N, C-alpha and C positions, 0 to 999 in steps of 0.2 A: 504494500500500500504506500503510495506517495506521501511524503511528509505533509504536504499542504492538504491533501485529501483527509489524512488522519486527523489533522487539527480541526478541519471543518466539521468532521463527524463528532469529534470531542465537544466542540462548541454546541452542536445540536443536542448531544446527550446532556450536557451540563444545563442548558436552558430548559430541557424537558423535565428535569427532576421534580420540581414543584407540581407540574401538571400530571405527573404519573403517580403522585401520592394518593393513597386510598385510605382515608382516615378510619373507616370502619374496620380495617384489617390491622390497625396499629394497636398492639397490646400495651404499650408504654405511654404514659402521659407526656413524658419528655425524654428525649435521648438525642445525642449528637455523635456523629461518626466522622472521623478524619480520613479522607482519601489522599494518600501521599504517594507521589510518583518519584521514584528514586532517580530517574533519568531527567525529569523536568519538574523540579521542585516548585517552580513559579506557577505551575498549573494546579498544585495541590489545593484542595478545598474541603470545607466541612458542610455536611448536611445536618441540619438541626430540626427536630420535631418538638413542638410545644403545643400541647393539647391537640387541636385539629389543624394546626398550621405547620406547613413545611417550608423552610427557606434554605438557600445555599449561602455560605459565608466565604467570601473571597476578597482579598487575600486572607490567609489563615491567621497570620500574626501570632498572638499568644492566647487564642481562644481555648477554653477547656473542652475536652471531648471524652466520651465514654468508651469508645472503641476506635482502634486504628487499623486501617486497611492499607497495606503496602503492595505496590506492583510497579511495573513500568506503564507509561501512558499507553503504549501500543497494546499491552496485555489487557489493560482496563477497557480499551475500545473494543477489543476482540470479545471480552466477556459480555459487555453491554449489547453488542450486535449479534451475539449467539455463535460466533466463530470458535469460542473457547468455552468449555463447560466449567462451572465452578469446581466440580469434583476434580477434573483434570488439572485445573489451575492450582488447587490446594495441594494435591498429591505430588505435583511436579515442583512445588516451591515457587511457582510464578506468582502466587498470591499468598500473602501473609496476613492473618487476621488475629488480633489480640484477644478477642472474645467471640468464639464461634457461635455460641448459643444466642448471644445478643444480636450478632450479625444476621443469623437466620431469621429471627423475629423481625428485625429491621427490614431486611430484603423483602420479606413477605408483605410489607406494607406498600410496595411499589409495583406498578405494572411494568413488566419487562420492556426495555426500550424498543426491541424488535417488534413486539406486539403493539406498542404505542404507535410506531411508524406505520404499521399495516392498517391500524384503525384510522389513522389520520389521512391516509391516502386511498383507502379502499372505496369510499363513497357508499353507495347502497349495497346492502348484503344480498339484494335480489340478483345481482350479477353473479355472485358466487353460487346461489341456488341454481340458476340457469346453467352455469358451467357444469355443476355436478351432474345434473340430470342429462345434459347433452353428451357427456363423455363417459357415462357409466352404463354398461350393458345390464340387462335384467339378471338377477341372480337365480341360480337353480341349486338343487342339492337337498339332502335329507332334512336340513334344518331351516328351509327357506321361509317357514311361517313363524319362526321364533324371533321375538324382539328382546334384545339384550342391551342393558344400560351398563356401560363400562366406565367405572370411576377410577380405574387402576393406572399405575405409572410404572416405568422402568420395565422389568422383565417378566416376573411370574404371572401376574394378572393379564397384561397385554398379550402374552403368548397364548394363554388359555382362551381369551376372547377371540384372538385371531384364528385359532383352530376352529372355533364355532363359526366365525365369519367365512372361513374357507369352505365350510360345508353348507353355506347358504344363509346362515342366520343374519338378521338385520341387526348389526352391532353399531350402537351409537357411542362413540368415545366422548365422555363428558369431562371437560377441564375448566377449572376456575381460571379466567384470563390472567389473574394476578399471580398464579402459581401453576403454570401448565406443566405437562410431563417434561421433566428435565432431560430425558433421553433425546429430545428434539435437538439439544445442543451438543450431543456427543459426536465427535469425529469417528470415522471418516465421513465426508459429505459427498453427495452427488448434487451439484448445483447448490441450492440453499437448504436441502433436506439431508438430515442425518441418515446414513444407511441403516443404522440400528433402528431408527424410528420407522423407516420404510419397511424393513423386514418384519417388524412386530405389529404393524398397524395397517397392513394392506386390507382391502375389502371391508373397511369400516367407514362410518360417517363421523363427523365431528361437530360437537356443539360447545360453545363457550357459555358457561353459566356461573355467575357469582353466587355461591351457595348461601352467603349471608344476606343477599339482596332479596327482600320479601317478594317483589313483583316477579323476579326471575325464578324464585323458588316455586311460585304458583304454577308457572309454565312447566317446570320439572315434575311437580306432583301430578299434573295432568297426564304426563307421559308415563309416570310410574304406575298409574291406574291401569294402563293397558300392557305394561311390560310383563314378560315371562320370567326374565332373569335379571338380577342386579348383582354386579361383582364389584367389591371394594377391597382395597389393600392398605388401608390406613392402620395406624396403631390402634389397638383396642380402645374404644371410647371416643375416638375422633368423630365418627359419624353421628354419635349421640349429640355432640356439640352443634352439629348442623341440623339436628332434628330429622336425621335421615337414617336412624338406626332401625333394626328389624321390627322391634316392638311397635314403633310409630308407624312404619310403612305397611305392616300386615293389616292394620286397620283400614288403610287406603286400598290395599290390594291383597286379599287373603290368599290368593293363589300364587303370589310372588315367591320365586325361589331366590333367596338372598344369600350370597356367597361372600364370606369374609376370609381373606387370605392374610395370614400373619406368620411371624417366625415361630411363635410358641403357643398359639391359640389364644382365645379370648379371655380365658381365666387361667389361674395357676401362678406358680412362683416366678416364672420368667415372662409372663404375659406383656408387661409394660416395657421390657428391655428392648433396646435396638439390636439389630444384628444383620448379618449378611450370610451368603451361602456358606462361607467357611465356618461361621459360628454354628449354624444349624447342623452341618456335617460333624463338627467337633462334639457337640452335645448329644448327638444321636448315636455316636460310636462308629459311624461310617468312616470318618477321617482316619481313625486308628487302623483301619483295614487297607488304607492306600499308602503303601510303604515303598521306600527305595530298597536297594539291595542290602543296606545296612540296618534295615528295620526301622528307619525313621519316617514318620508320616510326612507327606509332602502335599502341596496344594495342586490339585488337578486344574488343567486349563479350561475346564468346562464347568458349568454351573449345575451341579447335580441336585442339590436340595431345592434350589429355585425352580428348576424345570420338572424334575421327577416328583419332588415333595410338594411343589406349589402348582405349576401349570397343569401337569398331567393328572394329578390327584383331583384338582378342581374340575377339569373336563369330565373325568370319570364320575364324580359325585353329582355333577349337574345332570348328566344323562340318567343316573339312577333316580334322581329326584323327579325328573320329567316323567319317567315311567310310573313312579309312585303317585304323582299328581294326576296322571291319567286314570288311576284307579280310585283315588280319594277325593280329587278336586281341590286339595289343599296344598299350599306352598310350605316352605320350611326354611330354617336358617341353617346353612352349612358352614361349619367352622373348620377351615383348612389350616392345619398346623404343619408348617413345612418341616419342622424337626421331627415330629411324629410321622409325617408323611414319607420321609425318606427311609424309615426303619425297615420297610419290606425288603430293601436291598440286602438286609442282614439275615434274611430268613434261613438260608442254608448255613451261613457262617455261625450264627448264634446257636442254632440247633446243634451243630457239630460240637461247638465248644461246651454246650450244656451236657453233652453226652460223654466227652472225652477229657475236658479241661486242658486240652492242648491245641491251641489255634494253629500251630505250625504243622500239624499232621493233616490239616484240611487239604483235600485234593485240588481245589480250585484257587489256590493262592500263589501259584507260580513256583512252589517249592519242588514239584515233581517234574522230572525231565520231559515228560510227554505233554505237559501243559505249562508252557513258558514262552518267553520271547528270546530270540537269538539274533545275532548280528552277522551279516555277510562280510566278505572281504572288503567291500567298498563302504561298509558301515550302515547299509540299509537294514531295517529290522523286519523280522518275520515272526509271526505268532503261530505257534504249534499247539493245537488243541486236540491231539490224538488220544482222547480219553479211553475209548473202547478198544479192546484188543485188535479187532479187525482193522481199525484205522492205524494204530501203532504198528502192527505187523506190516501193513502195506507201505507205511513210511520207511520202515527198516529195509524193505525190499527195494524201494526207490533209491535209497542211499547206499545200497549194496552192503548192508550191515545186518544180515539176517541173524547173526549171533547175538544182536542186541534185543531181540524180541522178548527175552526173559526179563528185560529191565523195565517193563511196564510198571508205572507208578513208583519208580525208584526215586528216592531223594538223596541218594548217595552222592557226595561231592565229587568223587572220582568220575562217576558216570556223567554227571553234569558237565564237568570240565572237558571230557572227551567229546561230548556233543557240541559244546561251545567251540572247541577247536576245529571240529569238522565244518561247522557253519562258517567260521572265519577263513577257512582254507579255500572256500568256493566263492565264486563271484555271484552277484545278485541274479544274473540271468539263469544260472544253474538252478537256483532255488525257485525262480519264477517258472521254470519248465516243470519242476516237480509239482508246484502249485497247480499249474495248468493240467498236468496229468491227472490230478484230482484224486478224490476218495481217500485222502489221508489227513484232512483238516489242517492244511498249511495255508496261511494267508499273509501276504505282505502288509505291513503296517503303512497304510497310505497317509500322505499328508492331507490337510483339509481340502486343498483345491481339487485333488483327485477324488476324495471321498464324496464331497457334496455334488460333484458332477454326476454321480450315479443316482442321486435322489433329488432331481430338480423340483419336484412337486412341493417340497416342504419349504423351499426358499423363495424369496422375492425374485422377480425376473432379473433384478439387478442386485448383485451382492459383491461388494468389494471390487467393483469395476468389471466383473465377469458376467457375461450374458448367459442365461439359462433358458431353455424352452419352457413356455408356460404349459402346465399340465391341465387338461380339461377338468372343470369342476373345482379348481383351486384358485386360479388367478382371475378375479373379476375386474378389479381396478386398483390403482395405486393408493398409498396412504394419503389421507385427506389433509389439507391445510387446516390450521386452527380455526374452528368456527365455520368451516366451509358449508355446512348443511343446516345452518340456523334458519 
């Protein structure tokens, strides 16, 4: 970005701050925040809130402040325009905040600059409605008569509702314009849209609704009266604050299936605790079973609890609830506990441990030579899953080691080292030929780009810059702009 263009955008951001202030969302009577730019101190300023009034103070001089935010001017502009997500900025050290909790409350009292600009330049929303209807084909699929209101953000809930949308459900993504789904700002981007957002929100519609605004709440309640499913992913108690909890809404719509997704469930010791995928896996015991060769747990690069314990469990329970409602006519509240939801992954491991008290004797943990991962001469990895004698015997025949047939289920270090050495002595093409010959449960460990190419129906048509063919019945339309369907 050219320096002059950056300064012009900064001036627009600075001037817009009082206009973006939303008094009803402000939790503090008075608060002031210093925004300090290490590379251009002369641009530093303070935003002060007093009762329902917001003002900017510049130059800073010796004014007192409650919280200090430090960054470069360029990073601040990228944050306000949505090119840099707050999470990425904080984790990378590009943004330093002296009081995170205060800053979260403070930020929540302002409409994002990018959204303010869209509102200012968009004119009538009717144009958006026409555009949406013109460019969207009619949906089909098993769930085409299902209306789903989706209040969720980030990964677990949005993936759940996207799966329903892929199968034809009419999914309306509902966001408070002052606090939209933050994944919209996660890189990488295609144009001005996050690829994460595109992947998780295709086939949906979008509404902007300020939950605290009485007139907008009435519009929302009218829609809830006819909804089949409502999905929320806030911490327990948050929807109560909006008067959108299950007990309130079942009076409006007794047949409503109301789904709450949280880390530890709506009640219990950990209910109010924050957490992420790694925390849920840790507390469930799953993380203890994902170990390196030294027996140390490590963090997998996929979100197991979020997706298996959250998204997939929610889809499953929604379908069960729909069947039950067809019989009883009544809705229900579904409490999705991601920590508890991931424990089915431990079914065999925990049962084995209960019976033997020796987790290392379990057949499926990589300790046995016929169920493990090996490296070729070039360093490519191959997974061998020859559990049954017929597969192991055939593998031994392929590698011309018939004398090894008796080693089925061996966890002897000598036997393992010999097989490791054999794999390392042969190039990858040799092992690929054995894989292709088949019937011995040998598979190359594919990287993501090769793996997802085999299953295009589950991904957006655009993912990471790669184009995938659209599978019939899954890709209806791209993820909506914020408020596109109001």
